[in-house]
C-alpha positions in Angstrom: -8.3 -1.0 0.3 -5.1 -2.4 1.9 -1.8 -0.9 2.8 0.9 -3.4 2.2 4.7 -3.8 2.3 7.0 -5.9 0.1 8.6 -8.9 1.8 11.4 -11.1 0.5 11.0 -14.8 1.2 14.1 -16.6 2.6 15.1 -18.0 -0.8 15.9 -14.5 -2.1 19.5 -13.6 -1.5 19.9 -10.7 1.0 21.2 -7.6 -0.7 21.1 -3.8 -0.4 19.4 -3.6 -3.8 16.4 -5.6 -2.7 13.3 -3.4 -2.3 11.7 -5.5 0.4 11.8 -6.4 4.1 14.3 -9.3 4.4 15.1 -12.1 6.9 12.9 -14.8 8.6 9.3 -14.4 7.7 8.2 -14.6 11.4 10.2 -11.4 12.1 9.2 -9.7 8.8 5.5 -10.4 9.2 5.5 -9.7 12.9 7.3 -6.3 12.5 4.9 -5.2 9.7 1.8 -6.2 11.6 2.9 -4.4 14.7 3.4 -1.2 12.5 -0.2 -1.5 11.3 0.2 -2.9 7.7 -2.8 -4.8 6.3 -0.9 -7.1 4.0 2.2 -8.0 2.2 3.5 -8.5 -1.4 6.0 -11.4 -1.5 9.2 -11.2 -3.5 10.3 -14.8 -4.2 12.8 -16.6 -6.4 12.3 -20.4 -5.9 9.0 -21.3 -4.2 9.9 -25.0 -4.2 12.4 -24.2 -1.4 9.7 -22.8 0.8 7.2 -24.4 3.2 4.0 -23.0 1.6 1.8 -24.0 4.6 4.2 -22.2 7.0 4.2 -19.0 4.8 0.4 -19.0 4.8 0.1 -19.8 8.5 2.6 -17.0 9.4 0.6 -14.5 7.4 -2.7 -15.6 9.0 -1.2 -15.5 12.5 -0.3 -11.8 11.9 -3.6 -11.0 10.2 -1.8 -10.1 7.0 -3.2 -10.6 3.5 -0.8 -11.8 0.8 -2.0 -9.8 -2.1 0.7 -10.4 -4.8 3.8 -12.5 -5.5 6.3 -10.7 -7.7 8.6 -12.3 -10.3 11.3 -9.6 -10.3 14.2 -11.7 -9.0 13.8 -14.3 -11.8 15.4 -11.6 -13.8 17.2 -9.6 -11.1 19.1 -12.6 -9.6 19.0 -15.2 -12.4 18.9 -13.0 -15.5 16.0 -15.0 -17.1 13.4 -13.4 -19.4 10.6 -14.3 -21.8 12.3 -12.6 -24.7 15.9 -13.7 -24.4 17.3 -14.8 -27.8 18.2 -18.1 -26.2 15.1 -20.5 -26.2 16.3 -22.4 -23.2 16.5 -19.3 -21.1 12.9 -18.3 -22.3 11.6 -21.7 -21.3 13.3 -21.5 -17.9 11.8 -18.1 -17.3 8.3 -19.4 -18.1 8.7 -22.5 -16.0 9.8 -20.5 -13.0 6.9 -18.1 -13.5 4.4 -21.0 -13.5 5.8 -22.2 -10.2 5.3 -18.7 -8.8 1.7 -18.7 -10.1 1.2 -22.0 -8.3 2.5 -20.4 -5.1 0.4 -17.3 -5.5 -2.7 -19.5 -6.1 -2.1 -21.4 -2.9 -1.9 -18.1 -1.0 -4.9 -16.5 -2.8 -2.7 -13.9 -4.4 -1.9 -12.5 -7.9 1.4 -12.1 -9.6 3.1 -9.3 -11.5 5.5 -9.2 -14.5 8.2 -6.6 -14.4 11.7 -6.9 -15.8 11.3 -10.6 -16.5 9.6 -9.7 -19.7 13.0 -8.8 -21.1 14.0 -6.1 -23.6 14.6 -5.3 -27.2 18.1 -6.5 -28.3 20.3 -6.6 -31.4 19.8 -10.3 -32.0 16.0 -10.0 -32.5 13.8 -7.5 -34.3 11.3 -5.5 -32.3 8.5 -7.5 -33.9 10.1 -10.8 -32.9 10.6 -9.6 -29.3 7.0 -8.5 -29.1 5.7 -11.7 -30.5 7.7 -13.7 -28.0 6.3 -11.6 -25.2 2.7 -12.0 -26.4 3.1 -15.8 -26.6 4.6 -15.9 -23.1 2.0 -13.7 -21.6 -0.8 -15.7 -23.2 0.7 -19.0 -22.1 1.1 -17.7 -18.5 -2.4 -16.1 -18.5 -4.0 -19.3 -19.6 -2.1 -21.3 -17.0 -3.0 -18.8 -14.3 -6.7 -18.6 -15.2 -7.3 -22.1 -14.1 -5.8 -21.2 -10.7 -7.8 -17.9 -10.2 -4.6 -15.8 -10.5 -4.5 -12.4 -12.2 -1.3 -11.2 -13.9 -0.4 -7.5 -13.6 2.0 -6.2 -16.2 4.2 -3.4 -14.8 5.3 -0.6 -16.9 9.0 0.1 -16.1 11.2 3.1 -16.7 13.6 3.2 -19.7 16.4 3.2 -17.2 15.7 -0.5 -16.4 14.4 -1.8 -19.7 13.6 -0.5 -23.2 10.4 -2.6 -23.6 7.0 -1.4 -22.3 7.9 1.8 -20.5 4.6 3.8 -20.6 1.1 3.0 -19.7 0.1 3.5 -23.3 2.6 0.8 -24.3 1.4 -1.4 -21.5 -2.3 -1.0 -22.4 -1.5 -1.8 -26.0 0.2 -5.0 -24.9 -2.8 -5.9 -22.7 -5.1 -5.4 -25.6 -2.9 -7.6 -27.8 -2.6 -10.4 -25.3 -6.4 -10.3 -25.0 -6.8 -12.4 -21.8 -9.3 -11.3 -19.1 -6.8 -12.1 -16.3 -3.9 -10.1 -17.9 -4.0 -6.5 -16.8 -1.7 -3.6 -15.8 -0.3 -2.5 -12.5 0.9 1.1 -11.8 4.1 1.8 -10.0 4.2 5.5 -9.1 8.0 5.6 -9.2 8.0 4.5 -12.8 5.0 6.7 -13.7 6.8 9.8 -12.4 9.7 9.1 -14.8 7.7 8.0 -17.9 4.4 9.9 -17.9 3.9 13.6 -18.5 1.4 13.8 -15.6 1.0 11.0 -13.1 -2.6 11.7 -12.2 -3.7 12.2 -15.8 -2.1 8.9 -16.7 -3.8 7.1 -13.8 -7.2 8.5 -14.9 -6.7 7.6 -18.6 -5.6 3.9 -17.9 -7.4 3.2 -14.7 -9.6 0.6 -16.3 -6.5 -1.6 -16.9 -5.1 -1.3 -13.4 -5.3 -4.0 -10.7 -2.4 -3.2 -8.4 -0.3 -0.2 -7.2 3.3 0.3 -6.1 4.2 3.3 -4.0 7.6 4.9 -3.7 8.8 8.5 -3.6 10.6 9.9 -6.6 14.0 8.7 -5.2 12.7 5.2 -4.6 12.8 5.7 -0.9 9.8 5.5 1.4 6.8 7.8 0.6 7.1 11.2 2.3 10.9 11.1 2.0 11.1 13.4 -1.0 8.8 15.2 -3.4 5.8 13.3 -4.6 2.3 14.5 -3.6 0.8 11.2 -2.3 -2.4 12.7 -1.1 -3.1 13.9 -4.7 -2.0 10.6 -6.2 -4.0 8.4 -3.8 -7.0 10.7 -4.2 -6.8 10.2 -7.9 -6.9 6.4 -7.5 -9.9 6.7 -5.3 -11.6 9.0 -7.8 -11.1 6.3 -10.5 -12.7 3.7 -8.3 -9.6 1.8 -7.3 -10.0 0.0 -4.0 -7.2 -2.6 -4.1 -3.8 -2.8 -2.5 -1.3 0.0 -2.2 2.1 -1.7 -1.7 5.5 -0.1 -1.1 8.4 -1.1 -3.3 11.3 0.9 -1.8 14.9 0.9 -0.9 15.3 -0.2 2.7 17.0 3.0 3.7 18.2 3.9 6.3 17.1 0.4 7.5 14.2 -2.0 7.0 12.6 -1.0 10.3 12.9 2.7 9.7 11.8 2.6 6.1 8.7 0.6 7.0 7.9 2.9 9.9 8.4 6.0 7.8 6.2 4.7 5.0 3.3 3.8 7.3 3.5 7.0 9.2 3.2 9.0 6.0 0.7 6.8 4.1 -1.8 5.7 6.8 -3.2 9.2 7.6 -3.5 9.9 3.9 -5.4 6.6 3.2 -7.6 7.3 6.2 -8.5 10.7 4.9 -9.1 9.6 1.4 -10.7 6.2 1.9 -12.0 6.6 5.5 -10.8 4.7 8.5 
């Protein structure tokens, strides 16, 4: 079990909407290691602009595992998706995702798929959108398999996309894609909005899950608002999950304070549930 924090690589434009620690990696990694985090999840946009060896060395210097590389900004900052009606946009989304898979493989990490999957739209039928997604997921999974990379499909609230919102829908897509390295990840913020009962949903679909995002119900750091993280984390432990718990939160009131608030709330809980 690892407690991790999301970190934006320098190729990602600095913005208030970014849910990650931002700035030079030496500072980000150093700050998070000093706070007691075990690892990081990287948010990246264009890995070709990064010095991969430097990223790896900086993480190792700070004794941080890189557990996952997320693809969110391919959609967030570039607007690309696998199900866009424009074929050239779909191809660019897949090409950039493959580059992120290469980067993740070099770091010994996995990747996720969030909003880059796209959404239902008027130009395509639901069946056409789903078929485009399945083909993209299969192509990326086959590409990633040779590089020992797992792909975690993230269910996302209807407020951000109308495609694959619940764990039931996510599990159905995983079954349809039918690739051993294509699974689900559970983001507690989204589960709180889309599932009737967070813990019941975790139990029902735990066999699909390979990664966890933590945020309170206002997308700020855990312990800031109303979710019962002791109950939630205990449920993951009960289901046999022993992977990474990574924050994906707004950096409010600041990166430093959000990271400090999150670790101060989560570390004692994780120690009680999993043992020190």
